[in-house]
VOMI-736942 format. One record per residue: residue number from 1; chain; x, y, z of N, C-alpha, C in turn. Coordinates in nm, 2 decimals, decimal comma. Example, Ala and Ser with C-alpha at 12.3 -4.5 7.8 and 13.67 -1.06 7.14 Angstrom:
BEGIN
@resi: 1; chain: A; n_east: 1,32; n_north: -0,57; n_up: 0,78; ca_east: 1,23; ca_north: -0,45; ca_up: 0,78; c_east: 1,32; c_north: -0,33; c_up: 0,78 $
@resi: 2; chain: A; n_east: 1,28; n_north: -0,22; n_up: 0,71; ca_east: 1,37; ca_north: -0,11; ca_up: 0,71; c_east: 1,29; c_north: 0,00; c_up: 0,79 $
//
This chain:
BEGIN
@resi: 1; chain: A; n_east: -1,32; n_north: 0,03; n_up: -1,20; ca_east: -1,24; ca_north: 0,13; ca_up: -1,17; c_east: -1,26; c_north: 0,22; c_up: -1,08 $
@resi: 2; chain: A; n_east: -1,39; n_north: 0,21; n_up: -1,04; ca_east: -1,46; ca_north: 0,31; ca_up: -0,88; c_east: -1,39; c_north: 0,22; c_up: -0,78 $
@resi: 3; chain: A; n_east: -1,40; n_north: 0,11; n_up: -0,78; ca_east: -1,31; ca_north: 0,04; ca_up: -0,65; c_east: -1,18; c_north: 0,11; c_up: -0,68 $
@resi: 4; chain: A; n_east: -1,10; n_north: 0,06; n_up: -0,74; ca_east: -0,92; ca_north: 0,14; ca_up: -0,74; c_east: -0,95; c_north: 0,25; c_up: -0,67 $
@resi: 5; chain: A; n_east: -1,05; n_north: 0,36; n_up: -0,75; ca_east: -1,06; ca_north: 0,46; ca_up: -0,72; c_east: -1,08; c_north: 0,53; c_up: -0,53 $
@resi: 6; chain: A; n_east: -1,16; n_north: 0,42; n_up: -0,52; ca_east: -1,16; ca_north: 0,43; ca_up: -0,36; c_east: -1,05; c_north: 0,41; c_up: -0,27 $
@resi: 7; chain: A; n_east: -1,01; n_north: 0,27; n_up: -0,31; ca_east: -0,87; ca_north: 0,24; ca_up: -0,25; c_east: -0,77; c_north: 0,34; c_up: -0,25 $
@resi: 8; chain: A; n_east: -0,74; n_north: 0,41; n_up: -0,36; ca_east: -0,60; ca_north: 0,54; ca_up: -0,36; c_east: -0,68; c_north: 0,63; c_up: -0,27 $
@resi: 9; chain: A; n_east: -0,82; n_north: 0,67; n_up: -0,27; ca_east: -0,90; ca_north: 0,78; ca_up: -0,18; c_east: -0,87; c_north: 0,69; c_up: -0,04 $
@resi: 10; chain: A; n_east: -0,89; n_north: 0,59; n_up: 0,00; ca_east: -0,86; ca_north: 0,56; ca_up: 0,14; c_east: -0,75; c_north: 0,55; c_up: 0,20 $
@resi: 11; chain: A; n_east: -0,65; n_north: 0,52; n_up: 0,09; ca_east: -0,48; ca_north: 0,53; ca_up: 0,12; c_east: -0,47; c_north: 0,67; c_up: 0,15 $
@resi: 12; chain: A; n_east: -0,49; n_north: 0,77; n_up: 0,09; ca_east: -0,48; ca_north: 0,89; ca_up: 0,10; c_east: -0,53; c_north: 0,96; c_up: 0,22 $
@resi: 13; chain: A; n_east: -0,65; n_north: 0,92; n_up: 0,24; ca_east: -0,71; ca_north: 0,95; ca_up: 0,39; c_east: -0,62; c_north: 0,91; c_up: 0,50 $
@resi: 14; chain: A; n_east: -0,59; n_north: 0,82; n_up: 0,53; ca_east: -0,52; ca_north: 0,75; ca_up: 0,63; c_east: -0,35; c_north: 0,87; c_up: 0,66 $
@resi: 15; chain: A; n_east: -0,32; n_north: 0,89; n_up: 0,52; ca_east: -0,22; ca_north: 1,00; ca_up: 0,53; c_east: -0,24; c_north: 1,15; c_up: 0,59 $
@resi: 16; chain: A; n_east: -0,38; n_north: 1,15; n_up: 0,56; ca_east: -0,42; ca_north: 1,31; ca_up: 0,60; c_east: -0,49; c_north: 1,29; c_up: 0,78 $
@resi: 17; chain: A; n_east: -0,56; n_north: 1,17; n_up: 0,79; ca_east: -0,55; ca_north: 1,13; ca_up: 0,92; c_east: -0,43; c_north: 1,15; c_up: 1,00 $
@resi: 18; chain: A; n_east: -0,35; n_north: 1,07; n_up: 0,96; ca_east: -0,19; ca_north: 1,06; ca_up: 1,01; c_east: -0,15; c_north: 1,26; c_up: 1,03 $
@resi: 19; chain: A; n_east: -0,15; n_north: 1,29; n_up: 0,96; ca_east: -0,11; ca_north: 1,46; ca_up: 0,94; c_east: -0,20; c_north: 1,55; c_up: 1,03 $
@resi: 20; chain: A; n_east: -0,32; n_north: 1,49; n_up: 1,07; ca_east: -0,40; ca_north: 1,56; ca_up: 1,08; c_east: -0,47; c_north: 1,69; c_up: 1,00 $
@resi: 21; chain: A; n_east: -0,48; n_north: 1,64; n_up: 0,86; ca_east: -0,54; ca_north: 1,75; ca_up: 0,78; c_east: -0,66; c_north: 1,68; c_up: 0,72 $
@resi: 22; chain: A; n_east: -0,72; n_north: 1,60; n_up: 0,78; ca_east: -0,85; ca_north: 1,52; ca_up: 0,72; c_east: -0,95; c_north: 1,60; c_up: 0,78 $
@resi: 23; chain: A; n_east: -1,06; n_north: 1,68; n_up: 0,66; ca_east: -1,17; ca_north: 1,76; ca_up: 0,70; c_east: -1,32; c_north: 1,68; c_up: 0,65 $
@resi: 24; chain: A; n_east: -1,41; n_north: 1,66; n_up: 0,75; ca_east: -1,51; ca_north: 1,61; ca_up: 0,76; c_east: -1,59; c_north: 1,70; c_up: 0,68 $
@resi: 25; chain: A; n_east: -1,71; n_north: 1,64; n_up: 0,60; ca_east: -1,79; ca_north: 1,73; ca_up: 0,52; c_east: -1,93; c_north: 1,66; c_up: 0,58 $
@resi: 26; chain: A; n_east: -2,02; n_north: 1,75; n_up: 0,68; ca_east: -2,11; ca_north: 1,65; ca_up: 0,73; c_east: -2,24; c_north: 1,69; c_up: 0,66 $
@resi: 27; chain: A; n_east: -2,34; n_north: 1,61; n_up: 0,61; ca_east: -2,42; ca_north: 1,60; ca_up: 0,52; c_east: -2,56; c_north: 1,53; c_up: 0,57 $
@resi: 28; chain: A; n_east: -2,68; n_north: 1,56; n_up: 0,52; ca_east: -2,78; ca_north: 1,46; ca_up: 0,53; c_east: -2,77; c_north: 1,33; c_up: 0,49 $
@resi: 29; chain: A; n_east: -2,81; n_north: 1,22; n_up: 0,53; ca_east: -2,83; ca_north: 1,13; ca_up: 0,44; c_east: -2,91; c_north: 1,00; c_up: 0,52 $
@resi: 30; chain: A; n_east: -2,93; n_north: 0,90; n_up: 0,48; ca_east: -3,04; ca_north: 0,80; ca_up: 0,51; c_east: -2,91; c_north: 0,66; c_up: 0,49 $
@resi: 31; chain: A; n_east: -2,95; n_north: 0,59; n_up: 0,62; ca_east: -2,86; ca_north: 0,45; ca_up: 0,62; c_east: -2,89; c_north: 0,37; c_up: 0,51 $
@resi: 32; chain: A; n_east: -3,01; n_north: 0,34; n_up: 0,46; ca_east: -3,07; ca_north: 0,26; ca_up: 0,36; c_east: -2,99; c_north: 0,28; c_up: 0,22 $
@resi: 33; chain: A; n_east: -2,94; n_north: 0,44; n_up: 0,22; ca_east: -2,87; ca_north: 0,50; ca_up: 0,08; c_east: -2,75; c_north: 0,44; c_up: 0,06 $
@resi: 34; chain: A; n_east: -2,68; n_north: 0,41; n_up: 0,19; ca_east: -2,52; ca_north: 0,38; ca_up: 0,21; c_east: -2,54; c_north: 0,25; c_up: 0,17 $
@resi: 35; chain: A; n_east: -2,60; n_north: 0,14; n_up: 0,24; ca_east: -2,64; ca_north: 0,02; ca_up: 0,22; c_east: -2,64; c_north: -0,01; c_up: 0,06 $
@resi: 36; chain: A; n_east: -2,74; n_north: 0,09; n_up: -0,01; ca_east: -2,75; ca_north: 0,05; ca_up: -0,13; c_east: -2,67; c_north: 0,05; c_up: -0,25 $
@resi: 37; chain: A; n_east: -2,55; n_north: 0,17; n_up: -0,16; ca_east: -2,46; ca_north: 0,20; ca_up: -0,28; c_east: -2,35; c_north: 0,10; c_up: -0,26 $
@resi: 38; chain: A; n_east: -2,34; n_north: 0,04; n_up: -0,15; ca_east: -2,24; ca_north: -0,05; ca_up: -0,12; c_east: -2,26; c_north: -0,18; c_up: -0,20 $
@resi: 39; chain: A; n_east: -2,38; n_north: -0,23; n_up: -0,19; ca_east: -2,44; ca_north: -0,33; ca_up: -0,28; c_east: -2,46; c_north: -0,30; c_up: -0,42 $
@resi: 40; chain: A; n_east: -2,44; n_north: -0,21; n_up: -0,48; ca_east: -2,47; ca_north: -0,19; ca_up: -0,60; c_east: -2,27; c_north: -0,17; c_up: -0,65 $
@resi: 41; chain: A; n_east: -2,19; n_north: -0,16; n_up: -0,58; ca_east: -2,05; ca_north: -0,13; ca_up: -0,57; c_east: -2,01; c_north: -0,29; c_up: -0,59 $
@resi: 42; chain: A; n_east: -2,06; n_north: -0,36; n_up: -0,52; ca_east: -2,01; ca_north: -0,49; ca_up: -0,51; c_east: -2,06; c_north: -0,60; c_up: -0,53 $
@resi: 43; chain: A; n_east: -2,19; n_north: -0,59; n_up: -0,62; ca_east: -2,29; ca_north: -0,69; ca_up: -0,67; c_east: -2,22; c_north: -0,77; c_up: -0,75 $
@resi: 44; chain: A; n_east: -2,16; n_north: -0,69; n_up: -0,88; ca_east: -2,07; ca_north: -0,77; ca_up: -0,96; c_east: -1,98; c_north: -0,87; c_up: -0,94 $
@resi: 45; chain: A; n_east: -1,90; n_north: -0,82; n_up: -0,85; ca_east: -1,78; ca_north: -0,91; ca_up: -0,80; c_east: -1,85; c_north: -1,00; c_up: -0,72 $
@resi: 46; chain: A; n_east: -1,95; n_north: -0,98; n_up: -0,63; ca_east: -2,00; ca_north: -1,07; ca_up: -0,55; c_east: -2,07; c_north: -1,21; c_up: -0,65 $
@resi: 47; chain: A; n_east: -2,15; n_north: -1,17; n_up: -0,78; ca_east: -2,20; ca_north: -1,25; ca_up: -0,85; c_east: -2,06; c_north: -1,35; c_up: -0,93 $
@resi: 48; chain: A; n_east: -1,99; n_north: -1,29; n_up: -0,98; ca_east: -1,88; ca_north: -1,33; ca_up: -1,04; c_east: -1,82; c_north: -1,42; c_up: -0,94 $
@resi: 49; chain: A; n_east: -1,82; n_north: -1,40; n_up: -0,80; ca_east: -1,76; ca_north: -1,54; ca_up: -0,73; c_east: -1,89; c_north: -1,64; c_up: -0,69 $
@resi: 50; chain: A; n_east: -1,98; n_north: -1,59; n_up: -0,72; ca_east: -2,10; ca_north: -1,69; ca_up: -0,71; c_east: -2,16; c_north: -1,69; c_up: -0,57 $
@resi: 51; chain: A; n_east: -2,15; n_north: -1,54; n_up: -0,51; ca_east: -2,19; ca_north: -1,50; ca_up: -0,38; c_east: -2,32; c_north: -1,40; c_up: -0,41 $
@resi: 52; chain: A; n_east: -2,43; n_north: -1,44; n_up: -0,35; ca_east: -2,51; ca_north: -1,37; ca_up: -0,34; c_east: -2,53; c_north: -1,25; c_up: -0,22 $
@resi: 53; chain: A; n_east: -2,52; n_north: -1,13; n_up: -0,26; ca_east: -2,54; ca_north: -1,01; ca_up: -0,18; c_east: -2,65; c_north: -0,95; c_up: -0,15 $
@resi: 54; chain: A; n_east: -2,68; n_north: -0,96; n_up: -0,04; ca_east: -2,84; ca_north: -0,91; ca_up: -0,02; c_east: -2,81; c_north: -0,80; c_up: 0,09 $
@resi: 55; chain: A; n_east: -2,92; n_north: -0,69; n_up: 0,09; ca_east: -2,94; ca_north: -0,59; ca_up: 0,20; c_east: -3,06; c_north: -0,63; c_up: 0,30 $
@resi: 56; chain: A; n_east: -3,03; n_north: -0,67; n_up: 0,43; ca_east: -3,16; ca_north: -0,69; ca_up: 0,53; c_east: -3,23; c_north: -0,59; c_up: 0,51 $
@resi: 57; chain: A; n_east: -3,37; n_north: -0,56; n_up: 0,51; ca_east: -3,42; ca_north: -0,48; ca_up: 0,55; c_east: -3,43; c_north: -0,37; c_up: 0,69 $
@resi: 58; chain: A; n_east: -3,40; n_north: -0,26; n_up: 0,70; ca_east: -3,41; ca_north: -0,19; ca_up: 0,83; c_east: -3,54; c_north: -0,19; c_up: 0,89 $
@resi: 59; chain: A; n_east: -3,51; n_north: -0,13; n_up: 1,02; ca_east: -3,64; ca_north: -0,17; ca_up: 1,13; c_east: -3,68; c_north: -0,01; c_up: 1,03 $
@resi: 60; chain: A; n_east: -3,84; n_north: 0,03; n_up: 1,06; ca_east: -3,89; ca_north: 0,14; ca_up: 0,94; c_east: -3,83; c_north: 0,26; c_up: 1,04 $
@resi: 61; chain: A; n_east: -3,85; n_north: 0,28; n_up: 1,18; ca_east: -3,74; ca_north: 0,38; ca_up: 1,25; c_east: -3,64; c_north: 0,43; c_up: 1,14 $
@resi: 62; chain: A; n_east: -3,54; n_north: 0,31; n_up: 1,17; ca_east: -3,42; ca_north: 0,34; ca_up: 1,11; c_east: -3,42; c_north: 0,40; c_up: 0,95 $
@resi: 63; chain: A; n_east: -3,49; n_north: 0,32; n_up: 0,88; ca_east: -3,49; ca_north: 0,32; ca_up: 0,74; c_east: -3,53; c_north: 0,48; c_up: 0,71 $
@resi: 64; chain: A; n_east: -3,66; n_north: 0,51; n_up: 0,75; ca_east: -3,65; ca_north: 0,67; ca_up: 0,73; c_east: -3,59; c_north: 0,78; c_up: 0,81 $
@resi: 65; chain: A; n_east: -3,52; n_north: 0,76; n_up: 0,88; ca_east: -3,46; ca_north: 0,84; ca_up: 0,94; c_east: -3,33; c_north: 0,93; c_up: 0,85 $
@resi: 66; chain: A; n_east: -3,34; n_north: 1,03; n_up: 0,90; ca_east: -3,21; ca_north: 1,14; ca_up: 0,83; c_east: -3,14; c_north: 1,15; c_up: 0,93 $
@resi: 67; chain: A; n_east: -3,00; n_north: 1,11; n_up: 0,89; ca_east: -2,85; ca_north: 1,15; ca_up: 1,00; c_east: -2,77; c_north: 1,22; c_up: 0,93 $
@resi: 68; chain: A; n_east: -2,70; n_north: 1,28; n_up: 1,02; ca_east: -2,61; ca_north: 1,38; ca_up: 0,97; c_east: -2,46; c_north: 1,34; c_up: 0,97 $
@resi: 69; chain: A; n_east: -2,39; n_north: 1,31; n_up: 0,90; ca_east: -2,27; ca_north: 1,26; ca_up: 0,87; c_east: -2,18; c_north: 1,28; c_up: 0,75 $
@resi: 70; chain: A; n_east: -2,02; n_north: 1,25; n_up: 0,73; ca_east: -1,97; ca_north: 1,26; ca_up: 0,65; c_east: -1,98; c_north: 1,15; c_up: 0,55 $
@resi: 71; chain: A; n_east: -2,09; n_north: 1,17; n_up: 0,44; ca_east: -2,13; ca_north: 1,07; ca_up: 0,36; c_east: -1,98; c_north: 0,97; c_up: 0,31 $
@resi: 72; chain: A; n_east: -1,93; n_north: 1,06; n_up: 0,27; ca_east: -1,81; ca_north: 0,96; ca_up: 0,17; c_east: -1,71; c_north: 0,91; c_up: 0,26 $
@resi: 73; chain: A; n_east: -1,72; n_north: 0,94; n_up: 0,37; ca_east: -1,64; ca_north: 0,84; ca_up: 0,49; c_east: -1,69; c_north: 0,73; c_up: 0,54 $
@resi: 74; chain: A; n_east: -1,81; n_north: 0,78; n_up: 0,56; ca_east: -1,91; ca_north: 0,65; ca_up: 0,60; c_east: -1,94; c_north: 0,56; c_up: 0,50 $
@resi: 75; chain: A; n_east: -1,95; n_north: 0,59; n_up: 0,36; ca_east: -1,98; ca_north: 0,48; ca_up: 0,25; c_east: -1,82; c_north: 0,41; c_up: 0,27 $
@resi: 76; chain: A; n_east: -1,72; n_north: 0,46; n_up: 0,26; ca_east: -1,57; ca_north: 0,40; ca_up: 0,29; c_east: -1,60; c_north: 0,31; c_up: 0,38 $
@resi: 77; chain: A; n_east: -1,63; n_north: 0,32; n_up: 0,49; ca_east: -1,64; ca_north: 0,23; ca_up: 0,62; c_east: -1,73; c_north: 0,12; c_up: 0,58 $
@resi: 78; chain: A; n_east: -1,87; n_north: 0,16; n_up: 0,50; ca_east: -1,93; ca_north: 0,03; ca_up: 0,46; c_east: -1,90; c_north: -0,06; c_up: 0,35 $
@resi: 79; chain: A; n_east: -1,81; n_north: -0,01; n_up: 0,28; ca_east: -1,76; ca_north: -0,06; ca_up: 0,17; c_east: -1,63; c_north: -0,14; c_up: 0,21 $
@resi: 80; chain: A; n_east: -1,57; n_north: -0,11; n_up: 0,32; ca_east: -1,44; ca_north: -0,19; ca_up: 0,37; c_east: -1,49; c_north: -0,31; c_up: 0,43 $
@resi: 81; chain: A; n_east: -1,64; n_north: -0,30; n_up: 0,52; ca_east: -1,69; ca_north: -0,36; ca_up: 0,59; c_east: -1,75; c_north: -0,51; c_up: 0,50 $
@resi: 82; chain: A; n_east: -1,80; n_north: -0,45; n_up: 0,36; ca_east: -1,85; ca_north: -0,55; ca_up: 0,29; c_east: -1,72; c_north: -0,65; c_up: 0,22 $
@resi: 83; chain: A; n_east: -1,66; n_north: -0,55; n_up: 0,19; ca_east: -1,52; ca_north: -0,62; ca_up: 0,09; c_east: -1,45; c_north: -0,72; c_up: 0,18 $
//
């Protein structure tokens, strides 16, 4: 159900982008958290298909760094890449 919600949200975002109404919400985040969230989301589907989903460890400097960005939009991008 979470995956379906994300798909609907993605479609609504395309409409907001087209109409110039998309609002980005910057927040502090770690890349490793985005990747782990994607793995958590898709691990069940991957296992059901006989696929092993794993995250390659990041370089220490990248793993501990905090970035500012729209976490929700970046998570959508990562999820789309994994799917």
